[in-house]
N, C-alpha and C positions, 0 to 999 in steps of 0.2 A: 432519544432523539433530545437534541438540545435546541433551545431556541434560536433563530438565526440572529437577532440582534445582541444576544449573550456572547457569542465569539466571532462577531463580523457578520457581514451580509453576503448574499449568495455571489456576487461578483468578485468579492475578496476570495471566497474559496476556490472558485472557477480559476482565478488568477493562478493561485498556487498549484490547482491540479493541472493546469498546461503545463508546467515545470515538471510535475511528475510524467505527463503524457511526453515531453520530450525524452525523458530518461527511458520510457517504454520503447520509444521509437530507436533510441540507442541499442536497446537490446535486439530488436529486429535486425539493425546491422551487424550484430555480433551472432545471428541464428539463435537467440536466445528468446524464450516466451516472453512477449511484450507486457511486461509489468513494470512501473516504475514507481518510485517512491521519493518525496523529499519530507524532511522535518524542518519545522519553522519554528523559530524563538525569537520572542522582540522584533517580529517582523522582518526577520531575514532567514534565509536558508542555511541552516547547519549542518545537514547532511543530505546527499542526493545519491540516489543509488537506482539500480536496475537488476534484474535478475540474472546471475551468472553461475547457474548450475551446471551448464555445459561445459564452460569455459574453466571453473575452477574444479570441476568434478566432485562438486560438494551438494548433497540434497538439502542442505541448510541454506544454501546462498541464495535465497528469496531477496527481493528488492527491500523488503521491510526489515528483514534482519540485518542486512549488510548495512541500511540507514541507521538502525538503532546502534549499532556498533560505532559508525561514524559520529552520530551526535555525541553518544556518551564520551566519546574520547575529545571531541571538540569541546565539550562543556564541562569535562572533568569530574563527570557524575554519572553513575548508571540510573540515578533517579532523573528521569526526564520530565518533570512535573510542571515545567513551564513552556512545552512544547506542544505542537500539534502536527501529527503526521497526516500527510495526503498520499493517498495510494490509489493507482487506478483499477484494481482488482479487490473486491472483498476479502479481507486476509483468511487464510487458512488456520486450522487450529494450532499449529505451530507458532506461525506468526501472531495469532491472537493471543497465545499464551506468553508470548516474550512481550508484546505490548503491555499486558496486564503487570508482568514483572518488572518493566522499566516504569511503572506507575505514570505513562502517559494519561492525560487527562481527556483528550480528544482525538478522534480518528474520522477524517473525511475519505470516503472511497467511491469508487467511479463503479463499476461494473460489479453486478453481483455474479458470484460463483455457485452454481447449483450442485457442482460436484463435490465442494470442499469448503464452501463458505461457513465462517465461524463466528460470524455476526449476526446474520439474519437468514442466511439460506437453511444451513442443516443444523445450525447451532447459534447459541445465543451468550457465547463467552463474556462478551463486555457486560451483559446485564446479569449474570450470575452471582446473586446475594451470598453464595457459600464461598466465594472467592475474597482474598482481603482488600481487593481494588477492583472498582467498576469504571468502565471507559465510556464516556458519552461520544456517541457516533453520530456522523450524517452521512448517508449511502444516496448512490445515485447520481452524483454530483459529475456531470458531464459524461454520463453512462454510455451514451451513443457514441461519442469517441472512442474511448476506451473499448466497449464491446467490439466495434468494427475493425480495430487496430488488432484485437484477438482473433476473431473470425477471420480476416484477411491472411493472417500468420499461418492460422491450420488449414485453411485453404490450400495456401501455397505448399505447405508440409505434404498434404496428401496428393496434390499434384505432383510434386517431385516423387513422392513413393511409387504412384502410379507409373511414372515414366521409367522407372529402374527396371 
C-alpha cells in the first residue's frame, strides 16, 4: 500500500473512482458485468472503459484490459509508468498480470473480489518479488458503491433467470 499523501489524498482517489463507476454503470446499460476503469496521467483521463465480454464475445474484454490498450495507444507506449489505474473491482489474475506487464506504478480499486481477486483476496501478484515489477495499490476506495452495483446487477440476473 502507498501513503495517501505520496500519490494524492483520498478525495482525489474518490473523484477518479467516480469516473470508473460511471463506466461500470454504462456496462449495466449494455448488460455487462458492471466493472469500470479509467487510467489517469498528468491529472487527466487518458483511457476509460467498462467490461465488454458479452458484446465483443471476448473473454479478455475486461475493463482493465481495454483501458490498458486505450492508454498505450493514447500515450504511444506500452510502458504506462506515469499513470494510475482506477478500477471498481479488484483485478483478476489476467488483468493483474497485464498491469504488471504495462509497468503501471499504482492501481486504486474498489470492491474486493473473493472469487478471483489477484491483488489481495486470493493472490498478491502486485507484491510478488519474483516478478520484474511491483505495483503499489490502494483498495476499498468507494467499495460500497462498487459492491452495490455488482450485487444489484447479479440480483437482477438471478431474478430474470427465475422468470424464464
